[in-house]
C-alpha positions as CSV (number, residue, x, y, z in Angstrom):
1,M,20.4,-25.4,-8.5
2,K,18.8,-22.2,-9.8
3,L,16.9,-20.4,-7.3
4,L,13.7,-19.0,-9.0
5,N,12.2,-17.9,-5.6
6,P,12.1,-14.2,-4.7
7,G,15.4,-14.4,-2.7
8,P,17.8,-15.9,-1.6
9,V,19.2,-15.9,-5.0
10,T,21.5,-17.9,-7.1
11,L,25.0,-16.5,-6.3
12,T,27.6,-15.3,-8.9
13,A,31.1,-16.6,-8.8
14,R,32.3,-13.3,-7.7
15,V,30.0,-12.9,-4.6
16,R,30.6,-16.5,-3.6
17,A,34.3,-16.0,-3.7
18,A,34.0,-13.0,-1.4
19,L,32.4,-15.3,1.5
20,A,36.0,-16.8,1.7
21,A,37.5,-13.4,2.8
22,P,39.7,-13.7,5.9
23,D,38.2,-13.9,9.4
24,V,37.7,-10.4,10.9
25,C,36.5,-9.1,14.2
26,H,33.5,-6.8,14.0
27,R,35.3,-4.5,16.4
28,E,38.2,-4.0,14.2
29,P,39.2,-1.0,12.1
30,E,39.2,-3.4,8.9
31,F,35.7,-4.2,9.3
32,A,34.8,-0.6,10.1
33,A,36.3,0.6,6.8
34,L,34.3,-2.4,5.1
35,T,31.2,-1.1,6.8
36,R,31.7,2.5,5.6
37,G,32.5,1.3,2.0
38,V,29.2,-0.6,2.0
39,I,27.2,2.3,3.1
40,A,28.6,4.6,0.7
41,K,28.0,2.1,-2.1
42,L,24.3,1.7,-1.0
43,G,23.8,5.3,-1.3
44,R,25.1,5.4,-4.8
45,V,22.6,2.6,-6.0
46,Y,20.3,5.4,-6.7
47,P,22.4,8.6,-7.2
48,E,19.5,10.9,-6.6
49,A,19.5,9.7,-2.9
50,E,23.2,9.8,-2.5
51,A,23.2,13.3,-0.9
52,T,19.9,13.1,1.1
53,H,19.8,9.7,2.5
54,T,22.1,7.3,4.4
55,A,22.1,3.7,4.7
56,V,21.7,2.0,8.1
57,L,22.9,-1.6,8.3
58,L,21.9,-4.2,10.5
59,T,22.1,-8.1,10.7
60,G,18.6,-9.6,9.9
61,S,16.3,-10.3,7.1
62,G,14.3,-7.8,5.1
63,T,11.4,-8.2,7.4
64,G,13.8,-7.2,10.3
65,A,14.7,-3.9,8.2
66,V,11.0,-3.1,7.8
67,E,10.3,-3.7,11.3
68,A,13.3,-1.5,12.3
69,M,12.1,1.3,10.0
70,L,8.5,1.2,11.5
71,G,9.7,1.1,15.0
72,S,12.4,3.8,14.7
73,L,10.9,6.3,12.4
74,T,7.2,6.4,13.4
75,P,6.7,8.5,16.6
76,R,5.4,6.7,19.5
77,D,2.5,9.3,19.4
78,G,2.2,9.4,15.7
79,R,-0.3,7.8,13.4
80,T,0.6,5.8,10.2
81,L,-1.5,5.0,7.4
82,V,-0.9,1.6,6.0
83,V,-1.8,1.1,2.2
84,S,-1.9,-2.6,1.5
85,N,-2.6,-5.0,-1.1
86,G,-0.9,-8.2,0.0
87,V,1.0,-10.1,2.7
88,Y,3.7,-7.7,3.2
89,G,1.4,-4.7,3.7
90,E,-0.6,-6.6,6.3
91,R,2.6,-7.7,8.0
92,A,3.6,-4.1,8.5
93,A,0.2,-3.3,10.0
94,A,0.8,-6.3,12.5
95,M,4.2,-4.7,13.3
96,L,2.7,-1.5,14.3
97,A,0.1,-3.3,16.3
98,A,3.0,-5.4,18.2
99,Q,4.7,-1.9,18.8
100,G,1.6,-0.5,20.3
101,K,1.6,2.4,17.7
102,A,-1.5,4.1,16.2
103,F,-2.3,3.1,12.6
104,D,-5.2,2.8,10.1
105,I,-5.0,0.5,7.1
106,V,-6.4,0.8,3.5
107,K,-6.7,-2.7,2.6
108,G,-7.1,-3.5,-0.9
109,A,-7.8,-6.8,-2.6
110,W,-4.5,-8.9,-3.4
111,T,-5.3,-9.0,-7.1
112,E,-5.9,-5.3,-7.2
113,G,-3.6,-2.1,-7.2
114,L,-3.4,0.1,-4.2
115,D,-6.7,2.0,-3.3
116,L,-5.4,5.4,-4.2
117,A,-8.8,7.0,-3.8
118,A,-9.2,5.8,-0.3
119,A,-5.6,6.8,0.6
120,R,-6.2,10.3,-0.6
121,S,-9.5,10.6,1.1
122,R,-7.7,9.3,4.7
123,L,-4.8,11.7,3.9
124,A,-7.3,14.6,3.2
125,A,-8.6,14.3,6.8
126,G,-5.3,14.8,8.3
127,G,-3.7,13.5,11.5
128,Y,-1.1,11.2,9.8
129,T,2.7,11.5,10.5
130,H,3.6,8.8,8.2
131,V,2.1,6.7,5.2
132,F,3.6,3.0,4.5
133,S,3.3,0.9,1.6
134,V,5.1,-1.9,-0.3
135,H,6.8,-1.1,-3.7
136,H,6.8,-4.7,-5.1
137,E,4.3,-7.0,-3.5
138,T,5.5,-10.4,-4.0
139,T,2.5,-12.0,-3.1
140,T,1.2,-11.5,-6.5
141,G,4.3,-10.1,-8.3
142,R,2.6,-6.7,-8.7
143,L,4.9,-3.5,-8.9
144,N,2.5,-1.1,-7.1
145,D,1.8,2.3,-8.2
146,V,4.0,4.2,-5.6
147,A,4.5,7.0,-7.9
148,S,1.0,8.1,-7.6
149,L,0.7,7.2,-3.8
150,G,4.0,9.3,-3.3
151,A,2.6,12.2,-5.2
152,I,-0.4,12.4,-2.9
153,C,2.1,12.0,0.1
154,K,4.2,15.1,-1.2
155,Q,1.1,17.0,-1.8
156,R,-0.2,16.4,1.8
157,G,3.3,16.7,3.4
158,V,3.2,13.3,4.8
159,P,6.4,11.4,4.6
160,L,6.4,7.9,2.8
161,L,8.0,4.8,4.4
162,L,8.6,2.0,1.9
163,D,8.9,-1.8,1.8
164,A,11.4,-1.9,-1.0
165,V,12.8,-5.3,0.0
166,S,12.1,-7.0,-3.3
167,S,12.7,-3.9,-5.6
168,F,15.7,-2.2,-4.4
169,G,18.5,-2.6,-6.9
170,G,16.1,-3.9,-9.5
171,E,13.3,-1.3,-10.0
172,A,13.2,2.6,-10.3
173,I,12.8,4.5,-7.0
174,A,12.1,8.2,-7.1
175,F,13.1,9.6,-3.5
176,D,12.0,13.3,-4.1
177,A,8.9,13.0,-6.0
178,W,7.6,10.1,-3.9
179,N,8.3,12.2,-0.6
180,L,10.2,9.1,0.5
181,E,11.6,9.4,4.0
182,A,13.0,5.9,4.1
183,C,13.0,2.6,2.5
184,A,13.8,-0.8,3.7
185,A,15.7,-3.4,1.8
186,T,18.1,-6.4,2.1
187,A,21.1,-7.9,0.5
188,N,19.9,-11.2,-0.8
189,K,17.3,-10.1,-3.4
190,C,17.9,-7.7,-6.4
191,L,21.4,-6.8,-5.0
192,H,22.4,-10.4,-5.5
193,G,23.9,-10.8,-2.0
194,V,23.7,-13.3,0.7
195,P,20.9,-13.6,3.4
196,G,22.1,-11.8,6.7
197,V,22.5,-8.1,6.0
198,A,19.5,-5.9,5.7
199,F,19.3,-2.0,5.7
200,V,17.2,1.0,5.7
201,L,18.1,3.9,3.4
202,A,16.7,6.9,5.6
203,R,16.8,10.7,5.1
204,R,19.8,12.1,6.9
205,G,18.0,14.7,8.8
206,V,15.5,12.5,10.5
207,F,18.2,11.4,13.0
208,S,18.6,14.8,14.2
209,A,15.2,16.2,13.8
210,R,13.4,14.0,16.5
211,P,14.1,11.2,18.8
212,S,13.8,7.5,18.1
213,G,10.4,6.0,18.1
214,A,11.9,2.4,18.6
215,T,10.3,0.2,21.0
216,S,13.1,-2.3,20.5
217,V,16.6,-2.4,21.8
218,Y,18.1,-4.4,18.8
219,L,16.2,-2.6,16.1
220,D,16.8,1.2,17.0
221,L,18.0,2.5,13.8
222,F,19.1,5.9,15.7
223,R,21.7,4.0,17.8
224,Y,22.9,2.0,14.6
225,E,23.2,5.3,12.4
226,K,25.1,7.1,15.1
227,E,27.7,4.3,15.6
228,Q,28.1,3.5,12.0
229,R,29.2,7.0,11.2
230,A,32.6,5.4,12.6
231,G,32.0,2.2,10.8
232,F,30.8,0.2,13.9
233,S,27.6,-1.2,15.0
234,P,26.0,-1.7,18.5
235,F,25.7,-5.4,17.9
236,T,27.7,-8.1,16.0
237,Q,27.1,-7.7,12.2
238,A,27.4,-10.7,9.9
239,T,30.9,-10.1,8.9
240,H,31.4,-12.4,5.7
241,V,27.7,-11.7,4.5
242,M,29.1,-7.9,4.4
243,H,32.0,-8.9,2.3
244,A,29.5,-10.4,0.0
245,L,27.3,-7.6,0.0
246,D,30.3,-5.4,-1.0
247,A,31.3,-7.5,-4.0
248,A,27.6,-7.8,-5.1
249,L,27.2,-3.8,-5.0
250,S,30.6,-3.5,-7.0
251,E,29.2,-6.0,-9.4
252,L,25.7,-4.1,-10.0
253,S,27.8,-1.1,-10.6
254,D,30.0,-2.6,-13.1
255,A,27.0,-4.2,-15.0
256,G,25.4,-0.7,-15.5
257,G,23.5,-0.1,-12.3
258,V,19.7,-0.5,-11.7
259,S,18.6,0.3,-15.1
260,A,20.7,-2.2,-16.7
261,R,19.8,-4.9,-14.1
262,S,16.0,-4.2,-14.4
263,A,16.3,-4.5,-18.3
264,H,17.9,-7.9,-17.8
265,Y,15.1,-9.0,-15.4
266,R,12.4,-7.6,-17.7
267,A,13.9,-9.7,-20.8
268,L,14.0,-12.9,-18.8
269,S,10.6,-12.5,-17.3
270,D,9.2,-11.6,-20.8
271,A,10.8,-15.0,-22.1
272,V,9.4,-16.9,-19.5
273,R,5.9,-15.6,-19.7
274,A,5.8,-16.0,-23.4
275,G,6.9,-19.4,-23.2
276,L,4.4,-20.3,-20.4
277,G,1.8,-18.5,-22.4
278,A,2.4,-20.6,-25.3
279,L,1.8,-23.8,-23.2
280,G,-1.4,-22.5,-21.9
281,V,0.0,-21.5,-18.5
282,E,-2.0,-18.0,-17.6
283,P,-0.5,-15.3,-15.3
284,L,-2.4,-14.4,-12.3
285,L,-2.3,-10.4,-13.1
286,D,-2.3,-8.5,-16.1
287,P,1.4,-8.8,-17.2
288,A,1.5,-4.9,-17.4
289,T,1.2,-4.7,-13.8
290,H,3.9,-7.3,-12.9
291,S,7.4,-6.2,-11.9
292,A,10.4,-6.9,-13.9
293,T,11.5,-9.5,-11.5
294,L,8.5,-11.8,-10.6
295,T,5.4,-13.2,-12.2
296,S,2.7,-15.3,-10.6
297,Y,1.1,-18.0,-12.7
298,K,-2.2,-20.0,-12.2
299,L,-1.6,-23.8,-11.8
300,P,-2.9,-25.7,-14.8
301,P,-5.9,-27.6,-14.1
302,G,-5.1,-31.2,-12.8
303,L,-1.5,-30.2,-11.9
304,A,-0.5,-29.9,-8.1
305,Y,2.0,-27.6,-7.1
306,A,3.9,-30.2,-5.2
307,T,4.2,-32.1,-8.5
308,L,5.5,-29.1,-10.5
309,H,7.8,-28.0,-7.6
310,D,9.3,-31.2,-7.0
311,T,9.7,-32.3,-10.6
312,L,11.4,-29.0,-11.4
313,K,13.7,-29.3,-8.5
314,E,14.9,-32.8,-9.8
315,Q,15.9,-30.6,-12.9
316,G,17.8,-28.1,-10.8
317,F,15.0,-25.4,-10.6
318,V,13.2,-24.1,-7.3
319,I,10.1,-22.3,-7.8
320,Y,7.9,-20.7,-5.0
321,A,4.4,-21.3,-3.8
322,G,1.5,-19.1,-3.4
323,Q,0.6,-17.6,0.0
324,G,-2.6,-17.3,2.0
325,D,-5.6,-17.6,-0.2
326,F,-3.4,-18.3,-3.2
327,S,-1.8,-21.5,-1.7
328,G,-2.2,-24.4,-4.0
329,S,-3.6,-22.3,-6.9
330,I,-0.6,-20.3,-8.0
331,F,3.1,-20.7,-8.5
332,R,5.6,-17.8,-8.7
333,I,8.7,-17.5,-10.7
334,A,11.4,-14.9,-10.0
335,V,14.4,-14.1,-12.1
336,M,17.0,-12.5,-9.8
337,G,20.5,-13.8,-9.2
338,D,23.0,-15.3,-11.7
339,L,20.4,-16.5,-14.4
340,A,20.8,-16.3,-18.0
341,R,18.4,-16.6,-21.0
342,A,19.7,-20.2,-21.3
343,D,18.3,-21.1,-17.9
344,A,15.0,-19.7,-18.9
345,D,14.9,-21.7,-22.1
346,R,15.8,-24.9,-20.2
347,L,13.2,-24.2,-17.5
348,L,10.6,-23.8,-20.3
349,G,11.5,-27.2,-21.7
350,C,11.2,-28.7,-18.5
351,V,7.7,-27.4,-18.0
352,R,6.8,-28.5,-21.5
353,R,7.7,-32.1,-20.5
354,I,5.8,-32.0,-17.3
355,L,2.6,-30.7,-19.1
356,G,3.2,-33.3,-21.8
357,A,3.4,-30.8,-24.5
358,G,6.7,-32.1,-26.1
């Protein structure tokens, strides 16, 4: 089965084999050494960040990492500006509301880019301790213009917190230019690991500069960061998943790093877009705004999503439905994981037959 959803991904043989590593207790020195190694490898994914940021690991999904980042790094008496244009920006606002923390939201249409003018105006008025946004908004597949938002943050001296769950390891991230205090991500998307381990890559000085803002015991990054300096964690980590992440990070490095992986994604996405375009299937957005990783497509007239999904699944492919207002009107195809051009070609052949075009 080839997974064309935006995580979890189809595993490589190397990562799958790592899941068969010997059983280990999370309180033993062997696992502590593994944890320290994974933290070091995560810091090297983006070499610019290695000296300034540190990875904090926790067992959970990417959403857990985002919630931990917002909960721990935004002060209880602070105020965050959420710049949103999709499900995941709105989810972050819901997290801050649940934490009882002050925030404002600049909410853009899901089919549009970030409202940079409104964000600039809000920040000019002052009063914000942080800005939050989503890098790759998989609601639509848009790669947001975080470079412009980050430049505004840097000009105003307001740190940026970034949901990089669906971009970390697959898209460029500029830590200094974007004034990036932290980004949240997960093992099971562009890193090609297994669900169960997520992390926040945070500026090192944060943990000594101010107290934790956490309103949760389990999601307090300050406590994790302190204990993980020795390789341990306050709570049980997903031990075998950590082995798989370690293997996935080595595989990413061996393959040429983020730039090589992004180029591979781009080539696959371009091939699928071109092939579907030839069949009359239109992308939801201007292709120039899509990430390298995922594209949303309008369902052809008369074709139900369930029919397309179920027929493709019978042929060994899992695609992804639209969310919210897009439910039933679009489908999404991601190209993360162990996928090759031959898989894209076979997918296009299947869609061609479903549409009766050959």
